[in-house]
C-alpha positions as CSV (number, residue, x, y, z in Angstrom):
1,M,79.5,19.3,-36.0
2,E,77.1,19.5,-39.0
3,H,77.2,16.1,-41.0
4,L,79.3,16.3,-44.1
5,H,78.2,14.6,-47.1
6,P,80.4,14.0,-50.3
7,A,77.4,15.0,-52.5
8,D,77.4,18.5,-51.1
9,Y,81.0,19.1,-52.6
10,R,82.6,19.1,-55.9
11,L,86.2,18.0,-56.9
12,E,86.5,21.6,-58.2
13,D,86.5,22.7,-54.8
14,V,89.2,20.8,-53.3
15,P,92.1,23.1,-52.3
16,L,95.3,22.8,-54.4
17,C,98.9,23.1,-53.6
18,S,101.0,24.7,-56.2
19,S,103.8,22.6,-57.6
20,G,106.1,25.6,-56.5
21,S,105.0,25.2,-52.6
22,F,107.2,22.2,-52.6
23,K,110.0,24.2,-53.4
24,K,109.7,26.7,-50.7
25,S,108.7,24.4,-47.8
26,R,108.2,20.9,-46.6
27,I,104.8,19.7,-47.2
28,Y,103.8,16.3,-45.8
29,T,101.3,14.3,-43.8
30,T,102.0,12.2,-40.8
31,V,102.7,8.6,-41.5
32,Q,104.1,5.6,-39.8
33,G,107.6,4.4,-40.9
34,P,110.4,6.1,-42.9
35,T,109.8,8.2,-46.0
36,K,111.9,8.7,-49.0
37,L,112.7,12.4,-50.0
38,C,112.2,12.6,-53.8
39,I,113.9,15.5,-55.1
40,S,113.4,17.3,-58.6
41,S,116.3,19.0,-60.2
42,G,116.4,22.8,-60.8
43,T,118.5,25.1,-63.0
44,S,118.6,27.8,-60.3
45,G,118.9,25.7,-57.2
46,T,115.1,25.5,-56.8
47,K,114.1,22.0,-56.1
48,S,110.9,20.4,-55.1
49,V,111.3,18.0,-52.2
50,V,108.3,15.4,-51.8
51,P,108.3,12.8,-49.1
52,R,107.0,9.4,-50.1
53,D,106.4,6.5,-47.6
54,S,106.4,2.9,-48.7
55,R,102.7,2.8,-49.5
56,T,102.9,6.0,-51.6
57,L,105.9,4.4,-53.6
58,E,104.1,1.1,-54.0
59,R,101.1,2.9,-55.6
60,F,103.4,4.9,-57.9
61,A,105.1,1.7,-59.0
62,G,101.7,0.2,-59.5
63,S,100.7,3.1,-61.9
64,I,103.8,2.2,-63.9
65,L,102.9,-1.4,-64.1
66,H,99.4,-0.5,-65.1
67,G,100.3,1.7,-67.8
68,L,102.8,-0.9,-69.1
69,R,100.2,-3.7,-69.2
70,E,97.6,-1.5,-70.6
71,F,99.5,0.4,-73.4
72,I,102.5,-1.8,-74.1
73,G,101.2,-5.5,-73.0
74,H,102.8,-8.7,-72.3
75,V,105.3,-6.9,-69.9
76,D,106.5,-10.1,-68.3
77,S,108.1,-11.3,-71.4
78,R,109.9,-8.1,-72.4
79,K,113.3,-6.8,-71.9
80,A,114.0,-3.5,-70.5
81,F,117.0,-1.2,-71.8
82,I,117.2,1.8,-69.5
83,L,119.2,4.9,-70.3
84,G,119.5,5.8,-66.8
85,P,121.2,4.5,-63.4
86,R,120.1,1.6,-61.3
87,S,117.7,2.8,-58.4
88,D,120.7,2.5,-55.9
89,E,122.8,4.9,-58.0
90,A,119.7,7.1,-58.8
91,G,119.5,8.2,-55.1
92,D,116.8,10.7,-54.4
93,L,116.6,12.4,-57.9
94,W,113.1,11.6,-58.7
95,F,113.4,11.2,-62.5
96,S,116.4,8.7,-62.4
97,Y,114.8,6.7,-59.5
98,S,111.3,6.6,-61.2
99,I,112.8,5.3,-64.7
100,S,114.9,2.8,-62.7
101,L,111.6,1.2,-61.8
102,A,111.4,-0.1,-65.3
103,Q,112.8,-3.1,-63.4
104,L,109.2,-4.1,-63.0
105,L,109.9,-5.6,-66.3
106,Q,112.0,-8.7,-66.6
107,D,115.6,-8.9,-67.9
108,T,116.5,-5.2,-67.1
109,V,119.7,-3.7,-68.3
110,Y,120.9,-0.3,-67.3
111,F,123.2,1.7,-69.6
112,V,124.2,4.6,-67.3
113,D,126.9,3.5,-64.7
114,N,128.8,5.9,-62.5
115,G,127.5,8.8,-64.5
116,R,128.6,7.5,-67.8
117,F,126.2,6.7,-70.6
118,D,127.6,3.5,-72.6
119,A,126.3,4.1,-76.0
120,Q,128.3,1.2,-77.4
121,A,126.9,-1.3,-75.1
122,L,123.3,0.0,-75.8
123,Y,124.0,-0.7,-79.7
124,Q,125.4,-4.0,-79.3
125,A,122.4,-5.0,-76.9
126,L,119.9,-3.8,-79.6
127,E,121.7,-5.3,-82.5
128,S,121.6,-8.7,-80.8
129,S,117.8,-8.1,-79.8
130,C,116.1,-6.8,-82.7
131,D,113.9,-9.9,-83.0
132,D,113.0,-9.6,-79.3
133,D,110.3,-7.7,-77.4
134,V,112.3,-4.8,-76.0
135,V,111.3,-1.6,-74.2
136,I,113.8,1.3,-74.2
137,V,113.1,3.7,-71.4
138,T,115.0,7.1,-71.6
139,P,114.9,10.9,-71.3
140,P,115.0,12.3,-75.0
141,S,118.2,14.0,-74.3
142,L,120.0,10.6,-73.9
143,L,118.1,9.0,-76.8
144,F,119.0,11.9,-79.1
145,A,122.8,11.6,-78.0
146,F,122.6,7.9,-78.8
147,M,121.4,8.8,-82.4
148,E,124.0,11.4,-82.7
149,W,126.5,8.6,-81.5
150,M,125.3,6.3,-84.3
151,E,125.8,9.0,-87.0
152,E,129.3,10.2,-85.7
153,T,130.6,6.7,-85.4
154,G,129.0,5.3,-88.7
155,A,127.2,2.5,-86.9
156,H,124.7,1.1,-89.3
157,A,121.0,1.5,-89.0
158,L,119.1,-1.3,-86.9
159,N,115.8,-2.7,-87.6
160,C,113.8,-3.2,-84.5
161,P,110.2,-3.1,-85.3
162,K,109.0,-5.1,-82.1
163,T,110.8,-2.5,-79.9
164,Y,109.0,0.2,-77.9
165,V,110.8,3.5,-76.9
166,L,109.4,5.2,-73.9
167,T,110.6,8.8,-73.4
168,A,110.0,11.0,-70.3
169,G,111.3,14.2,-68.9
170,G,110.8,16.8,-71.5
171,W,112.2,17.8,-74.9
172,K,115.5,19.1,-74.2
173,S,118.6,17.7,-76.0
174,H,121.8,16.9,-74.1
175,V,123.3,20.4,-75.4
176,N,120.2,22.2,-74.3
177,K,118.9,22.7,-77.8
178,S,115.2,22.1,-78.4
179,V,114.5,18.9,-80.4
180,S,111.1,18.6,-81.8
181,R,109.1,15.4,-81.2
182,E,108.8,15.0,-85.0
183,L,112.5,15.0,-85.5
184,L,113.3,12.8,-82.7
185,E,110.5,10.1,-84.1
186,E,111.9,10.4,-87.6
187,T,115.3,10.0,-86.4
188,V,114.5,7.0,-84.1
189,A,112.5,5.4,-86.9
190,T,115.3,5.8,-89.5
191,R,118.1,4.5,-87.2
192,L,116.5,2.0,-85.1
193,G,113.7,0.9,-87.3
194,V,111.1,1.6,-84.4
195,P,107.9,3.1,-86.0
196,P,106.4,6.1,-84.5
197,F,103.4,4.4,-83.1
198,R,105.7,2.5,-80.9
199,Q,107.5,5.5,-79.5
200,R,105.5,7.0,-76.7
201,D,106.1,10.0,-74.3
202,L,105.3,9.5,-70.6
203,F,104.5,12.3,-68.2
204,N,105.1,12.6,-64.6
205,M,106.3,15.3,-62.2
206,V,107.9,14.8,-58.7
207,E,104.8,16.3,-57.1
208,L,102.5,13.7,-58.9
209,N,102.3,10.2,-57.8
210,T,100.9,8.8,-61.1
211,V,102.6,8.2,-64.4
212,L,100.6,9.1,-67.6
213,F,101.0,6.8,-70.5
214,E,100.4,7.5,-74.2
215,C,98.4,5.2,-76.6
216,E,99.7,4.5,-80.1
217,H,97.9,7.8,-81.3
218,H,100.0,9.7,-78.9
219,F,97.3,10.8,-76.4
220,K,97.9,10.7,-72.7
221,H,95.2,8.8,-71.1
222,I,94.0,9.5,-67.5
223,P,93.9,6.5,-65.3
224,P,90.5,5.9,-63.5
225,W,91.9,6.9,-60.0
226,L,93.3,10.3,-61.2
227,E,91.3,13.4,-61.5
228,V,92.5,16.0,-63.9
229,I,91.1,19.5,-64.1
230,V,92.0,22.2,-66.4
231,R,91.2,25.7,-65.1
232,R,91.1,29.0,-66.8
233,P,94.0,31.2,-65.4
234,E,92.0,34.4,-65.3
235,D,89.4,33.1,-62.6
236,M,90.5,29.5,-62.0
237,T,87.1,28.2,-63.1
238,A,86.9,24.8,-64.7
239,A,87.6,24.9,-68.5
240,D,85.4,23.4,-71.1
241,P,86.5,20.0,-72.9
242,G,89.2,21.1,-75.4
243,E,89.8,24.7,-73.8
244,E,93.3,25.3,-72.9
245,G,94.1,26.2,-69.2
246,I,96.2,25.3,-66.3
247,I,96.4,21.6,-65.4
248,C,95.4,20.4,-62.1
249,F,95.9,17.0,-60.6
250,L,93.9,15.4,-57.8
251,D,95.8,12.1,-57.0
252,P,94.4,10.1,-54.1
253,T,97.2,7.5,-54.3
254,A,99.7,9.6,-52.1
255,V,99.2,9.3,-48.5
256,S,102.5,10.9,-47.1
257,Y,101.8,14.4,-48.8
258,P,98.7,16.0,-50.4
259,A,98.9,15.3,-54.2
260,F,96.3,17.9,-55.1
261,I,98.4,19.8,-57.4
262,L,98.2,23.0,-59.3
263,S,100.8,22.5,-62.0
264,D,103.1,24.7,-64.0
265,D,101.6,23.6,-67.4
266,F,99.1,24.5,-69.9
267,G,97.1,21.8,-71.6
268,T,93.7,20.7,-72.7
269,L,91.5,17.7,-71.8
270,E,89.3,15.7,-74.3
271,P,86.5,13.4,-73.2
272,G,84.9,10.5,-75.0
273,E,86.5,7.9,-77.2
274,C,89.9,8.0,-78.4
275,P,90.9,6.9,-82.0
276,C,92.8,3.9,-80.4
277,G,89.3,2.7,-79.2
278,R,90.0,3.4,-75.5
279,Y,87.5,5.6,-73.5
280,G,88.0,8.4,-71.0
281,P,89.7,11.7,-70.7
282,R,92.9,12.5,-72.6
283,L,95.2,15.1,-71.6
284,S,97.4,17.3,-74.0
285,I,100.2,19.2,-72.3
286,N,100.9,22.3,-74.6
287,R,103.4,24.6,-72.7
288,R,104.6,26.1,-69.5
289,L,103.2,28.9,-67.7
290,A,104.8,32.2,-68.8
291,G,107.5,33.2,-66.3
292,I,108.3,29.7,-65.2
293,E,111.9,28.7,-65.9
294,E,112.6,25.7,-68.0
295,R,113.6,23.1,-65.4
296,G,113.1,19.5,-64.9
297,C,114.7,16.2,-64.3
298,A,115.5,15.8,-68.0
299,L,118.1,18.5,-67.7
300,K,119.7,16.7,-64.8
301,M,120.0,13.6,-66.9
302,A,121.5,15.7,-69.7
303,C,124.6,16.1,-67.5
304,Y,125.7,12.6,-67.8
305,A,128.9,12.6,-69.8
306,Q,128.4,12.2,-73.6
307,P,129.1,8.8,-75.1
308,E,132.7,8.1,-75.9
309,Q,133.6,7.9,-79.6
């Protein structure tokens, strides 16, 4: 066989699996030991199933810890308030399971139990912790439901300027009405006293084994091990910096499945220095491909019963 040299190949030439492929067939590699079948949610019964072995899961958790340390800092001394279930209750639903991994922080409290979101308990916990370093991890739907609960019950506004709010899972409210990021940020700032630069949106998909964190200027930074390529839809060539196209991920951290993914999302990449002072590419996710149904784990989280009045 002719000798193969890495210099003879470009990352743009790596074959990709479309994210939709994981909905149609089992895609995996042979690994030793058991695997966890990580399942997305779908509005029409179409669900991705991605197998993760222990090494792949450990590396996923490592990406979370890296992001927390890099963009939040002092994680060992922070409380974590999770608007989701514990990992044992989350089961194989990927979004629920992944946000449960905020247990990497110390003093973690969960506010969804047996499918019920306890807004009163969250309010009391925040009220007694406004002077502490707290990280709230939540889908936007439950966060907005909590804001509505505060308004409907007449709960007085809190002042938690040291708190971080990390949202993930898309911008759908619990009643399937779109909620703009600007409205959510303004509402959280008004009712919880958390300034917008401490409100960060994270990105992950069940087929991707890395979590992308935002900086204080709301740019999603690409960690050094992850390669992101934006491709022009008409011919799948690599787009120029700042040019919108289909987002592709080359994630080497997964060993139990090929994490070289052609996603369903349109976005742009910007190189160079960020206003936050960090260097490296930054990803903006703008919209979904036309014809792709709105779906995602945040919709599954939205089915939790609404807080009691």
